[in-house]
PLY file of the C-alpha trace (Angstrom):
ply
format ascii 1.0
element vertex 711
property float x
property float y
property float z
element edge 710
property int vertex1
property int vertex2
end_header
-0.09 0.17 -0.34
2.27 2.68 0.76
5.74 3.70 -0.98
7.12 6.48 1.59
9.43 6.01 3.53
9.83 7.70 6.77
13.35 9.19 6.01
11.79 11.58 3.74
9.98 13.33 6.58
12.17 15.42 8.47
9.14 17.71 10.16
6.63 15.28 10.69
6.01 11.36 11.64
5.22 9.10 9.00
3.14 6.40 11.66
1.54 4.38 8.85
2.00 1.12 9.48
0.62 -1.23 6.58
-0.02 -4.45 8.07
-2.16 -2.80 10.64
-3.89 -1.09 7.77
-4.35 -4.46 5.94
-6.18 -5.71 9.03
-8.74 -2.82 8.64
-9.33 -3.41 4.95
-12.82 -3.13 3.54
-13.92 -0.90 6.66
-13.53 2.48 5.78
-14.73 3.99 8.98
-11.85 1.92 10.88
-9.49 3.18 8.55
-10.75 6.87 8.76
-10.11 6.50 12.77
-6.80 4.80 12.30
-5.62 7.70 10.12
-7.06 10.22 12.35
-5.15 8.48 15.58
-1.78 8.51 13.58
-2.64 12.28 12.80
-3.35 13.12 16.50
-0.38 11.13 17.71
2.05 13.97 16.26
1.51 17.55 18.27
3.29 19.18 15.15
-0.06 18.56 12.96
-2.64 19.18 15.90
-2.98 20.29 19.29
-5.12 17.98 21.79
-8.53 18.28 20.92
-8.36 20.41 17.46
-8.43 19.59 13.99
-11.24 17.11 12.74
-11.39 14.29 9.93
-13.89 12.78 7.89
-14.73 10.06 5.90
-17.69 9.58 3.20
-18.93 6.07 2.46
-21.99 4.25 1.11
-24.41 2.46 3.41
-27.91 1.07 3.69
-30.61 3.90 4.49
-32.31 1.47 7.60
-35.76 2.55 6.84
-35.69 2.25 3.11
-32.67 -0.05 2.70
-31.76 2.21 -0.47
-28.08 2.79 -0.74
-27.10 6.32 1.05
-24.11 8.42 1.09
-22.80 8.73 4.97
-20.38 11.44 6.32
-18.38 10.10 9.60
-16.90 12.69 11.26
-14.96 13.24 14.54
-17.78 14.53 17.18
-17.95 17.80 19.19
-14.88 18.01 21.72
-13.46 14.94 20.50
-9.36 14.44 19.90
-8.54 13.05 16.94
-5.71 11.19 18.71
-7.98 9.20 21.09
-11.01 9.19 18.62
-12.74 5.69 18.49
-16.10 4.86 16.66
-18.87 6.38 19.54
-17.00 9.51 19.29
-17.88 10.15 15.77
-20.95 11.36 14.21
-22.75 9.99 11.22
-24.78 11.95 8.57
-26.90 11.70 5.57
-24.65 13.68 3.17
-27.74 14.74 1.15
-29.65 15.82 4.19
-26.83 17.96 5.23
-26.04 19.40 2.12
-30.02 20.23 1.41
-29.20 22.41 4.72
-28.09 25.30 2.36
-31.80 25.43 1.00
-32.87 27.01 4.51
-29.71 28.54 5.23
-30.53 32.51 6.06
-27.30 34.08 5.99
-24.11 34.29 8.21
-26.04 36.29 10.99
-28.05 32.95 11.46
-25.01 30.98 11.45
-25.67 29.31 15.06
-29.38 28.25 14.10
-27.97 25.83 11.60
-25.89 23.78 14.56
-29.53 22.39 16.06
-30.45 21.61 12.15
-27.38 18.93 12.03
-29.14 16.67 13.95
-32.07 16.66 11.11
-29.27 14.69 9.29
-28.45 11.95 11.96
-27.73 8.79 10.21
-26.38 6.62 13.18
-28.66 7.43 16.44
-25.69 6.64 19.22
-23.98 9.68 17.31
-21.63 12.36 19.21
-22.88 15.89 18.45
-21.50 16.94 15.03
-19.04 19.45 15.47
-19.17 23.33 13.91
-16.62 22.11 11.14
-19.53 19.53 9.80
-20.49 21.63 6.79
-16.40 22.09 5.97
-16.34 18.79 5.41
-20.01 18.02 3.96
-19.62 20.74 1.27
-16.62 19.30 -0.31
-16.42 16.34 -2.61
-13.55 14.75 -1.64
-13.93 10.93 0.32
-11.30 11.64 2.66
-10.84 14.59 4.60
-8.01 16.25 7.35
-8.79 19.41 8.78
-5.68 20.36 11.32
-3.87 22.96 13.24
-0.24 22.35 12.57
2.12 25.18 13.60
3.54 25.36 10.42
0.88 26.08 8.33
-0.76 28.40 10.83
2.09 30.27 10.50
2.15 31.21 7.08
-2.08 31.22 7.43
-1.13 33.99 9.97
1.39 35.95 8.03
0.49 39.56 6.55
1.25 38.11 3.20
-0.15 34.58 3.59
-2.47 34.32 0.49
0.74 35.23 -1.65
3.12 32.93 0.02
0.41 29.56 -0.18
0.06 30.46 -4.11
3.81 30.49 -4.44
4.87 27.81 -2.66
2.24 25.50 -3.75
2.26 26.68 -7.08
-1.51 27.24 -7.04
-2.66 23.82 -5.73
-3.15 25.04 -2.11
-6.42 27.60 -1.78
-6.58 29.90 0.07
-9.87 31.19 2.16
-9.66 34.53 4.30
-10.39 34.11 7.75
-14.27 33.16 8.69
-15.19 31.93 11.72
-16.03 28.41 11.56
-19.55 27.42 10.70
-21.84 26.92 7.39
-21.02 30.24 5.59
-17.27 29.33 5.74
-18.15 25.23 4.33
-19.65 26.92 1.48
-16.70 29.57 1.01
-14.42 26.62 0.46
-16.83 25.00 -1.82
-16.43 28.07 -3.76
-13.04 28.15 -3.53
-12.69 24.73 -5.30
-15.24 25.90 -7.84
-12.92 28.62 -8.59
-9.82 26.65 -8.91
-11.41 24.00 -11.35
-12.76 26.84 -13.68
-9.12 27.75 -14.15
-8.45 24.38 -14.64
-6.25 23.54 -11.30
-6.68 20.62 -9.22
-6.53 21.86 -5.45
-4.92 19.50 -2.83
-5.86 21.71 0.13
-7.24 25.02 1.20
-5.22 27.11 3.67
-7.73 29.18 5.96
-6.78 32.25 6.87
-5.47 32.54 10.95
-7.00 29.11 11.20
-5.69 26.15 9.82
-5.15 23.51 7.08
-7.64 21.40 5.07
-6.12 18.22 3.02
-8.26 15.34 1.36
-7.38 12.37 -0.85
-9.13 9.23 -2.52
-7.99 6.83 0.19
-7.36 7.25 3.99
-3.71 6.55 2.90
-3.54 9.24 0.40
-5.18 11.59 2.73
-2.53 11.19 5.13
0.48 11.26 3.12
-1.08 14.36 1.39
-1.43 15.94 4.95
2.09 15.16 5.57
3.59 16.32 2.65
1.99 19.72 2.66
2.86 20.47 6.42
6.02 19.12 5.92
6.61 21.55 2.85
5.22 24.26 5.10
7.81 23.26 7.36
10.87 23.27 5.28
9.62 26.54 4.10
10.05 28.38 7.73
13.23 26.13 8.49
14.83 27.99 5.51
14.39 31.22 6.63
14.50 31.46 10.26
17.32 34.07 10.54
17.74 34.68 6.72
16.25 38.37 6.75
16.41 39.39 10.77
17.07 37.61 13.73
14.49 34.99 15.43
12.25 37.47 17.29
14.73 40.16 16.80
17.22 38.41 18.89
17.45 37.78 22.45
17.50 40.80 24.63
17.97 38.82 27.99
19.99 35.33 28.87
17.69 32.87 30.91
19.06 31.84 34.41
20.41 28.49 34.81
18.14 25.33 34.91
17.92 24.82 38.36
17.75 28.75 39.63
14.88 29.53 37.44
12.79 26.44 38.48
13.68 27.70 42.54
12.39 31.27 41.28
9.35 29.73 39.77
8.47 27.41 42.71
8.77 30.89 44.95
6.43 33.63 42.58
4.19 30.63 41.72
1.74 30.69 44.55
1.88 34.66 44.50
0.85 34.35 40.71
-1.26 31.83 41.62
-3.29 34.23 44.29
-3.84 37.11 41.78
-5.18 34.77 39.52
-7.49 33.24 41.89
-9.48 36.44 42.62
-12.83 35.13 41.41
-12.56 31.31 41.80
-9.14 28.83 42.92
-6.92 28.28 39.68
-4.54 25.47 39.31
-1.10 26.51 37.90
1.23 24.80 35.56
4.57 25.99 34.61
7.16 25.05 31.65
10.51 26.73 30.92
10.61 25.01 27.18
13.40 26.20 25.04
10.75 27.41 22.72
8.78 29.80 25.52
12.32 30.61 26.53
13.57 32.03 23.18
10.11 34.10 22.89
10.25 35.60 26.24
13.87 36.48 26.14
13.54 38.15 22.98
13.45 41.63 22.00
10.04 41.40 19.92
8.21 40.07 23.02
7.04 43.11 23.67
5.40 43.81 20.32
4.54 40.39 19.74
3.15 39.24 23.00
0.26 41.93 23.27
-1.40 41.12 19.95
-2.37 37.64 21.21
-3.01 34.16 19.08
-4.52 33.89 15.81
-5.99 30.34 15.25
-9.46 29.78 17.51
-8.60 26.93 18.82
-5.29 28.42 20.54
-7.21 31.54 21.38
-9.85 29.59 23.20
-7.69 28.40 26.20
-4.90 31.25 26.24
-7.27 34.52 25.96
-6.83 37.64 24.31
-3.39 38.14 25.28
-0.86 37.11 28.20
0.76 38.89 30.86
3.98 40.15 30.77
5.64 40.18 34.07
8.13 43.16 34.69
10.23 41.24 37.04
14.00 41.12 36.83
15.26 36.94 36.70
17.52 38.15 39.47
14.80 39.96 41.66
14.66 38.75 45.38
11.28 37.48 46.18
12.02 36.57 49.83
9.99 40.16 50.43
6.36 38.82 49.57
4.60 41.65 50.60
6.64 44.06 48.58
6.64 41.77 45.20
2.77 41.67 45.77
2.89 45.41 45.62
4.92 45.80 42.65
2.78 43.20 41.12
-0.39 44.38 41.87
-0.63 47.29 39.28
-0.06 44.57 36.60
-2.62 42.93 37.32
-5.11 45.45 37.70
-4.21 47.01 34.52
-4.61 43.34 32.94
-8.09 43.25 34.26
-9.09 46.71 32.94
-7.45 45.92 29.67
-9.91 43.08 29.89
-13.16 44.59 30.85
-12.45 47.16 28.17
-11.97 44.47 25.73
-15.40 42.99 26.64
-17.61 46.25 26.94
-16.06 47.36 23.55
-17.01 44.30 21.57
-19.71 42.73 23.68
-23.34 42.60 21.93
-27.14 42.63 23.32
-27.04 38.63 23.37
-23.31 38.01 24.47
-22.64 35.87 27.98
-21.63 37.91 31.06
-18.31 39.16 31.16
-15.78 36.04 32.19
-12.97 36.50 34.81
-11.22 39.02 33.73
-7.83 37.31 35.10
-4.73 36.06 32.62
-4.62 32.48 31.87
-1.02 32.83 30.37
1.81 35.18 32.53
5.48 35.19 31.33
8.24 35.95 33.49
11.31 36.55 31.28
14.31 34.77 31.94
12.50 32.19 33.90
9.70 30.54 31.92
5.56 30.49 31.38
3.14 30.30 33.99
-0.88 28.98 32.74
-3.48 29.11 35.22
-7.05 27.51 34.85
-9.94 25.23 36.68
-7.99 22.36 36.67
-5.08 20.89 35.81
-5.17 19.66 32.43
-6.80 22.85 31.22
-3.87 24.87 32.91
-1.02 22.36 30.98
-3.49 22.49 27.76
-3.20 26.31 27.89
0.65 26.13 27.99
0.92 23.86 25.41
-1.47 25.75 23.17
0.66 29.06 23.79
3.87 27.36 22.82
1.74 26.59 19.44
1.00 30.32 19.09
4.74 31.04 19.89
5.76 28.65 17.05
3.15 30.50 14.73
4.54 33.59 15.81
7.92 32.66 14.88
7.24 31.49 11.57
5.39 34.07 10.77
7.72 36.57 11.40
10.58 34.85 9.61
8.64 34.65 6.17
6.13 37.81 6.83
4.82 39.72 9.51
2.36 38.00 12.40
-1.13 39.09 12.06
-3.43 38.37 14.67
-7.15 37.53 14.88
-8.95 41.57 15.32
-10.05 42.45 18.61
-14.12 42.12 17.84
-13.43 38.22 16.12
-11.45 36.98 18.78
-14.34 38.20 20.96
-17.20 36.85 18.76
-15.15 33.50 19.22
-14.31 33.80 22.97
-18.36 34.70 23.69
-19.73 32.43 21.47
-22.72 31.01 22.24
-22.37 27.97 21.29
-19.13 27.76 23.05
-20.94 29.42 26.34
-23.62 26.43 25.63
-20.96 24.39 25.91
-19.82 25.73 29.12
-22.96 25.37 30.47
-23.24 21.63 29.96
-20.16 20.85 32.16
-20.58 19.02 34.99
-20.54 21.11 38.37
-17.49 21.28 40.11
-16.33 18.89 42.98
-15.99 19.69 46.19
-12.47 20.03 46.21
-11.81 21.21 42.57
-9.36 24.03 42.07
-7.66 22.99 45.13
-3.92 21.32 46.16
-3.22 19.03 48.91
-0.05 17.51 50.55
-0.47 15.08 52.55
2.63 13.93 54.58
3.28 10.04 54.43
1.02 9.51 51.41
2.04 6.35 50.06
0.46 4.04 52.31
-2.03 3.53 55.01
-3.80 6.67 56.35
-2.02 9.28 54.40
-2.80 7.36 51.10
-6.51 6.83 51.94
-6.62 10.40 52.49
-5.14 11.48 49.33
-7.44 9.03 47.50
-10.17 10.39 48.96
-9.07 14.31 48.22
-8.34 13.00 44.55
-11.94 11.84 44.31
-13.14 15.23 45.17
-11.29 16.71 42.55
-8.45 17.86 44.22
-4.72 17.96 42.57
-2.59 15.63 45.33
0.97 16.03 46.40
2.06 12.09 47.18
5.47 11.86 49.19
7.11 9.71 51.37
10.66 8.89 52.53
10.92 5.60 51.46
11.40 5.77 47.47
10.08 2.37 46.41
6.96 2.82 48.09
6.67 6.57 46.84
6.71 5.08 43.16
4.30 2.22 43.70
1.88 4.56 45.20
2.38 7.88 42.14
2.01 4.98 39.83
-1.41 3.80 41.49
-2.77 7.08 41.72
-1.85 7.87 37.96
-3.93 4.76 36.83
-6.86 6.03 38.56
-6.67 9.71 38.65
-4.76 10.49 35.10
-0.83 12.05 35.48
-2.30 15.75 35.63
-3.88 14.90 39.11
-0.83 13.79 40.73
2.59 14.95 41.58
4.87 13.36 44.04
8.33 14.11 45.94
10.22 13.02 48.45
9.92 14.09 51.82
11.85 13.77 55.36
9.61 15.69 57.46
12.15 16.09 60.34
14.71 17.94 57.70
13.43 21.67 56.57
15.50 21.52 53.11
13.78 18.49 52.20
10.24 20.15 53.50
11.16 22.94 51.36
12.00 20.74 48.36
8.62 19.23 48.67
6.52 22.52 48.76
8.65 24.01 45.95
7.97 20.90 44.02
4.15 21.28 44.62
4.68 24.80 43.71
6.09 24.04 40.41
3.64 21.38 39.68
-0.04 23.11 40.62
0.72 26.65 41.66
0.91 26.08 45.08
-1.08 24.41 48.14
-4.51 24.78 49.92
-4.44 22.16 52.42
-1.53 20.11 54.54
-1.96 17.58 56.33
0.04 16.20 58.92
-0.33 12.50 59.10
3.28 11.17 58.58
4.25 9.26 62.11
5.39 6.49 63.84
4.65 4.82 67.27
6.63 3.37 69.96
5.13 1.67 72.65
7.17 0.84 75.75
7.11 1.48 79.61
8.94 4.27 81.27
11.66 2.18 82.63
12.43 0.56 78.67
11.90 4.00 76.79
15.62 4.64 75.58
16.29 8.55 74.76
16.95 7.42 71.17
13.03 6.46 71.28
12.35 9.79 72.66
13.62 11.96 70.21
12.43 9.76 67.60
8.59 10.52 67.89
9.35 13.88 69.08
11.18 14.63 65.92
8.68 12.77 63.50
5.48 13.55 64.82
6.23 17.01 66.93
8.88 18.74 64.69
7.78 17.12 61.95
4.41 18.72 62.17
5.85 22.18 62.98
8.16 21.97 59.85
5.86 21.22 57.36
3.18 23.35 58.99
5.42 26.39 58.69
6.66 25.66 55.25
2.78 25.40 54.29
1.50 28.47 55.83
4.68 30.26 53.87
3.12 28.88 50.96
-0.62 29.93 51.53
0.26 33.19 52.98
1.46 33.94 49.46
-1.62 32.86 47.81
-3.78 35.21 50.05
-6.89 33.04 50.28
-6.88 31.46 52.88
-6.17 27.25 53.30
-6.43 24.25 55.70
-4.09 22.48 57.92
-5.41 19.16 59.16
-3.39 17.53 61.88
-3.77 13.29 62.30
-3.12 13.32 66.18
-4.83 10.39 68.31
-6.84 9.28 71.03
-3.75 9.02 72.96
-3.36 12.74 73.05
-6.21 13.05 75.74
-6.67 9.04 77.09
-3.35 8.27 79.43
-2.79 4.61 78.64
-0.09 2.25 80.15
2.95 1.82 78.28
2.62 4.87 76.05
4.58 7.89 77.79
6.60 9.05 74.59
3.66 8.43 71.74
0.96 9.72 74.19
2.83 12.94 75.15
4.30 13.50 71.60
0.43 13.24 70.71
-0.74 15.75 73.12
2.13 18.43 72.06
0.76 17.60 68.24
-2.97 18.32 69.37
-1.55 22.08 71.30
0.14 22.99 68.58
-2.80 22.61 66.36
-4.64 24.67 68.77
-2.04 27.15 68.96
-1.67 27.52 65.19
-5.44 27.87 65.06
-5.23 30.78 67.34
-2.66 32.27 65.42
-3.51 31.81 61.56
-7.41 32.83 61.82
-6.64 36.42 60.21
-5.13 34.28 57.55
-8.07 32.44 56.77
-6.05 29.14 57.65
-7.87 26.84 59.40
-6.43 24.33 61.36
-8.03 21.14 63.23
-7.55 18.09 64.19
-8.62 14.33 63.51
-8.08 11.94 66.44
-8.26 8.08 65.38
-7.76 5.05 67.62
-6.61 1.68 66.06
-6.38 2.06 62.35
-5.00 -1.37 62.06
-5.39 -2.04 58.12
-2.45 -1.16 56.24
-0.99 1.04 58.41
2.98 1.15 59.14
2.21 2.30 62.97
1.70 -1.51 63.32
5.26 -2.25 62.35
8.57 -1.67 64.47
6.94 -3.91 67.67
4.12 -1.24 68.50
1.45 -4.15 68.00
3.59 -6.31 70.21
3.98 -3.63 72.50
0.06 -2.98 72.59
-0.94 -6.67 72.68
1.20 -7.00 75.64
-0.07 -3.88 77.45
-3.55 -5.20 77.22
-2.81 -8.64 77.94
-4.03 -10.29 74.63
-1.98 -11.63 71.33
-1.56 -9.33 68.30
-3.79 -11.61 66.55
-6.18 -10.50 68.89
-5.56 -6.79 68.99
-8.35 -5.64 66.20
-11.17 -7.46 68.03
-10.46 -5.88 71.29
-10.02 -2.22 70.14
-13.56 -2.69 68.41
-14.71 -4.18 71.74
-13.82 -1.40 73.64
-15.55 1.33 71.75
-19.08 2.05 72.02
-20.30 1.33 68.54
-18.30 -1.90 68.30
-16.34 -0.85 65.30
-13.35 -1.65 63.66
-11.88 1.82 62.54
-10.26 1.72 59.04
-8.04 4.45 56.86
-11.04 5.14 54.68
-13.03 6.50 58.05
-9.97 8.66 58.47
-10.09 10.03 55.07
-13.57 11.26 55.24
-12.70 12.86 58.89
-10.70 14.98 56.72
-12.78 15.66 54.08
-15.32 16.94 56.35
-12.95 19.54 57.41
-11.80 20.51 53.95
-14.81 19.93 51.97
-16.58 23.29 52.31
-19.07 22.62 54.83
-17.15 23.38 58.00
-14.97 26.68 56.45
-15.54 28.50 59.39
-14.56 26.00 61.97
-10.73 25.92 63.32
-9.21 24.79 66.14
-11.46 21.91 66.70
-10.98 18.22 66.90
-13.13 15.39 65.23
-12.75 11.91 67.01
-12.82 8.78 64.86
-12.38 5.84 67.06
-15.45 4.22 67.31
-16.16 5.88 70.46
-14.25 5.85 73.43
-15.31 7.42 76.38
-12.02 8.31 78.21
-11.36 10.12 74.64
-14.13 12.44 74.86
-13.29 16.31 74.66
-14.20 18.02 77.97
0 1
1 2
2 3
3 4
4 5
5 6
6 7
7 8
8 9
9 10
10 11
11 12
12 13
13 14
14 15
15 16
16 17
17 18
18 19
19 20
20 21
21 22
22 23
23 24
24 25
25 26
26 27
27 28
28 29
29 30
30 31
31 32
32 33
33 34
34 35
35 36
36 37
37 38
38 39
39 40
40 41
41 42
42 43
43 44
44 45
45 46
46 47
47 48
48 49
49 50
50 51
51 52
52 53
53 54
54 55
55 56
56 57
57 58
58 59
59 60
60 61
61 62
62 63
63 64
64 65
65 66
66 67
67 68
68 69
69 70
70 71
71 72
72 73
73 74
74 75
75 76
76 77
77 78
78 79
79 80
80 81
81 82
82 83
83 84
84 85
85 86
86 87
87 88
88 89
89 90
90 91
91 92
92 93
93 94
94 95
95 96
96 97
97 98
98 99
99 100
100 101
101 102
102 103
103 104
104 105
105 106
106 107
107 108
108 109
109 110
110 111
111 112
112 113
113 114
114 115
115 116
116 117
117 118
118 119
119 120
120 121
121 122
122 123
123 124
124 125
125 126
126 127
127 128
128 129
129 130
130 131
131 132
132 133
133 134
134 135
135 136
136 137
137 138
138 139
139 140
140 141
141 142
142 143
143 144
144 145
145 146
146 147
147 148
148 149
149 150
150 151
151 152
152 153
153 154
154 155
155 156
156 157
157 158
158 159
159 160
160 161
161 162
162 163
163 164
164 165
165 166
166 167
167 168
168 169
169 170
170 171
171 172
172 173
173 174
174 175
175 176
176 177
177 178
178 179
179 180
180 181
181 182
182 183
183 184
184 185
185 186
186 187
187 188
188 189
189 190
190 191
191 192
192 193
193 194
194 195
195 196
196 197
197 198
198 199
199 200
200 201
201 202
202 203
203 204
204 205
205 206
206 207
207 208
208 209
209 210
210 211
211 212
212 213
213 214
214 215
215 216
216 217
217 218
218 219
219 220
220 221
221 222
222 223
223 224
224 225
225 226
226 227
227 228
228 229
229 230
230 231
231 232
232 233
233 234
234 235
235 236
236 237
237 238
238 239
239 240
240 241
241 242
242 243
243 244
244 245
245 246
246 247
247 248
248 249
249 250
250 251
251 252
252 253
253 254
254 255
255 256
256 257
257 258
258 259
259 260
260 261
261 262
262 263
263 264
264 265
265 266
266 267
267 268
268 269
269 270
270 271
271 272
272 273
273 274
274 275
275 276
276 277
277 278
278 279
279 280
280 281
281 282
282 283
283 284
284 285
285 286
286 287
287 288
288 289
289 290
290 291
291 292
292 293
293 294
294 295
295 296
296 297
297 298
298 299
299 300
300 301
301 302
302 303
303 304
304 305
305 306
306 307
307 308
308 309
309 310
310 311
311 312
312 313
313 314
314 315
315 316
316 317
317 318
318 319
319 320
320 321
321 322
322 323
323 324
324 325
325 326
326 327
327 328
328 329
329 330
330 331
331 332
332 333
333 334
334 335
335 336
336 337
337 338
338 339
339 340
340 341
341 342
342 343
343 344
344 345
345 346
346 347
347 348
348 349
349 350
350 351
351 352
352 353
353 354
354 355
355 356
356 357
357 358
358 359
359 360
360 361
361 362
362 363
363 364
364 365
365 366
366 367
367 368
368 369
369 370
370 371
371 372
372 373
373 374
374 375
375 376
376 377
377 378
378 379
379 380
380 381
381 382
382 383
383 384
384 385
385 386
386 387
387 388
388 389
389 390
390 391
391 392
392 393
393 394
394 395
395 396
396 397
397 398
398 399
399 400
400 401
401 402
402 403
403 404
404 405
405 406
406 407
407 408
408 409
409 410
410 411
411 412
412 413
413 414
414 415
415 416
416 417
417 418
418 419
419 420
420 421
421 422
422 423
423 424
424 425
425 426
426 427
427 428
428 429
429 430
430 431
431 432
432 433
433 434
434 435
435 436
436 437
437 438
438 439
439 440
440 441
441 442
442 443
443 444
444 445
445 446
446 447
447 448
448 449
449 450
450 451
451 452
452 453
453 454
454 455
455 456
456 457
457 458
458 459
459 460
460 461
461 462
462 463
463 464
464 465
465 466
466 467
467 468
468 469
469 470
470 471
471 472
472 473
473 474
474 475
475 476
476 477
477 478
478 479
479 480
480 481
481 482
482 483
483 484
484 485
485 486
486 487
487 488
488 489
489 490
490 491
491 492
492 493
493 494
494 495
495 496
496 497
497 498
498 499
499 500
500 501
501 502
502 503
503 504
504 505
505 506
506 507
507 508
508 509
509 510
510 511
511 512
512 513
513 514
514 515
515 516
516 517
517 518
518 519
519 520
520 521
521 522
522 523
523 524
524 525
525 526
526 527
527 528
528 529
529 530
530 531
531 532
532 533
533 534
534 535
535 536
536 537
537 538
538 539
539 540
540 541
541 542
542 543
543 544
544 545
545 546
546 547
547 548
548 549
549 550
550 551
551 552
552 553
553 554
554 555
555 556
556 557
557 558
558 559
559 560
560 561
561 562
562 563
563 564
564 565
565 566
566 567
567 568
568 569
569 570
570 571
571 572
572 573
573 574
574 575
575 576
576 577
577 578
578 579
579 580
580 581
581 582
582 583
583 584
584 585
585 586
586 587
587 588
588 589
589 590
590 591
591 592
592 593
593 594
594 595
595 596
596 597
597 598
598 599
599 600
600 601
601 602
602 603
603 604
604 605
605 606
606 607
607 608
608 609
609 610
610 611
611 612
612 613
613 614
614 615
615 616
616 617
617 618
618 619
619 620
620 621
621 622
622 623
623 624
624 625
625 626
626 627
627 628
628 629
629 630
630 631
631 632
632 633
633 634
634 635
635 636
636 637
637 638
638 639
639 640
640 641
641 642
642 643
643 644
644 645
645 646
646 647
647 648
648 649
649 650
650 651
651 652
652 653
653 654
654 655
655 656
656 657
657 658
658 659
659 660
660 661
661 662
662 663
663 664
664 665
665 666
666 667
667 668
668 669
669 670
670 671
671 672
672 673
673 674
674 675
675 676
676 677
677 678
678 679
679 680
680 681
681 682
682 683
683 684
684 685
685 686
686 687
687 688
688 689
689 690
690 691
691 692
692 693
693 694
694 695
695 696
696 697
697 698
698 699
699 700
700 701
701 702
702 703
703 704
704 705
705 706
706 707
707 708
708 709
709 710
């Protein structure tokens, strides 16, 4: 089938596998999905969730039994890289084309989308996307619509139409900027008809400021045609980098060294997150990608950054323009209030700019103004920060802005970069169809937009707490002192919750530097920390006579000093953010109850409990709540029972180790065994929103131990 060798392509990946394709022969829809997945696997061809692909086949009408022409196309909101048949829409092509008879003009564009539903062939179809008519009005069997940076760089260039004509010798058509929809489909058809009237056979169409359409008679031909067109665009750009002028006008400043810039990013991220969370808590993403650094360190940054992006896919996720920080990369960030004072005017100016943009461009039926804070923040010499409602959207915003940087670089190399006009940009951002999508999104979970660090979260109670928080929408920072256990827990969490919800770091709670590094890692991964749960601990059960000074120091180091060190570091981050937070300390029934063979552990737990109250009394003005959960006898999956503790407690109560669970349950008022999940639920009760006005409190989770009642 194929006659292309991978070596022919330098700027795209040729992934077609003949053996795999032969398995799918005879099933055009399966081949179309295979092609789509290959195209989506190369982010140089299109961004996540962007682009669209289609195939036209003949199928039996289930009502008449007659042959009908059916178009299968990626459904609304899907991603071609992960596309399956269930993510497609299948439509009667004749019905779709007949919608032209009721089309009343561009001002009624959005009304056509609902009419797509009258064209559905496969009743299990996904909702057809806005791109459906763009594919439907073209006669080609297989069509690829992608957003490759190399092509958009030409499409967004001032001389894009001329460059396209000359580069492809008239074999790629040009349609100027038009918002995706029915009218654009008609324009594309007219472009083909005009070319045919001149005896020209087109291989594709370039959409001004938008993207690329290519096609073929077979799935393979469409795939190769797409690669060849994009490859040619990329080769053309590469041959022009630095030819007429230095890339981005040459470098103005140098980046900080790797370790220094990532440390700087970790220290400034919570401050930026605080500003960006003035309306709702945002999650952050940081990158120091070489392409970003080349752009933000350049002379052209000041000229290009305010222009914003061109491609609608890029713009929807990155906002009208980024905020460029007027901070020296070597700026001392230790005086947090001074840095906040320095940044406040910049954020106020950005919000004012966005409000003016909204007020100037909005129409009578426009949705209400959205969050006026920036999504993309550029720190010359350090890197790029993006903030969104969750980590996935923050990461995607970062990836899309890198796409935009690539586009600006290419357009400036061959011509002059042009962004979308402000009104066109507004009409995309506040498109009623996009607003409808937003309204259909599920409501945020209780901990959406929040970041939690639970010490000792690679096992036992800590792991259960982290799992509960992740289930409720939080980003969690898994940590432990044990490398193997940490790796295993991290892999478990990623399998369940995905890579965007989880970060991991080594953490020794008794070491200030280790703790600082762990908090820095959390800030780099997510932008800050909202919830700190001091859970890490050990237990030693011995009589006062048997207790050694080493035992005593170990207990107090991990339980008391550890709680102090981690709390102090967490409070520093929360104060940088400026919107409060939660400290939850896992203490014990033993903080209240005096039992035998327990002087070191019990007194350390009492110190933890009182430190909780002391911090609560001090941190109210910062809106940082500090509360205690008192477990008892949590045996399942708990490290507390290692190191002789179980034997010590069994000896103290005159039972065997095997009899301990039943012994503990029988001594409770509810006759219940306490599990890690029970402690996790208690922690969630404090941080989940219903107890936002509760601080300095303790919640016993012990099945009911009367001696442990607070008096």
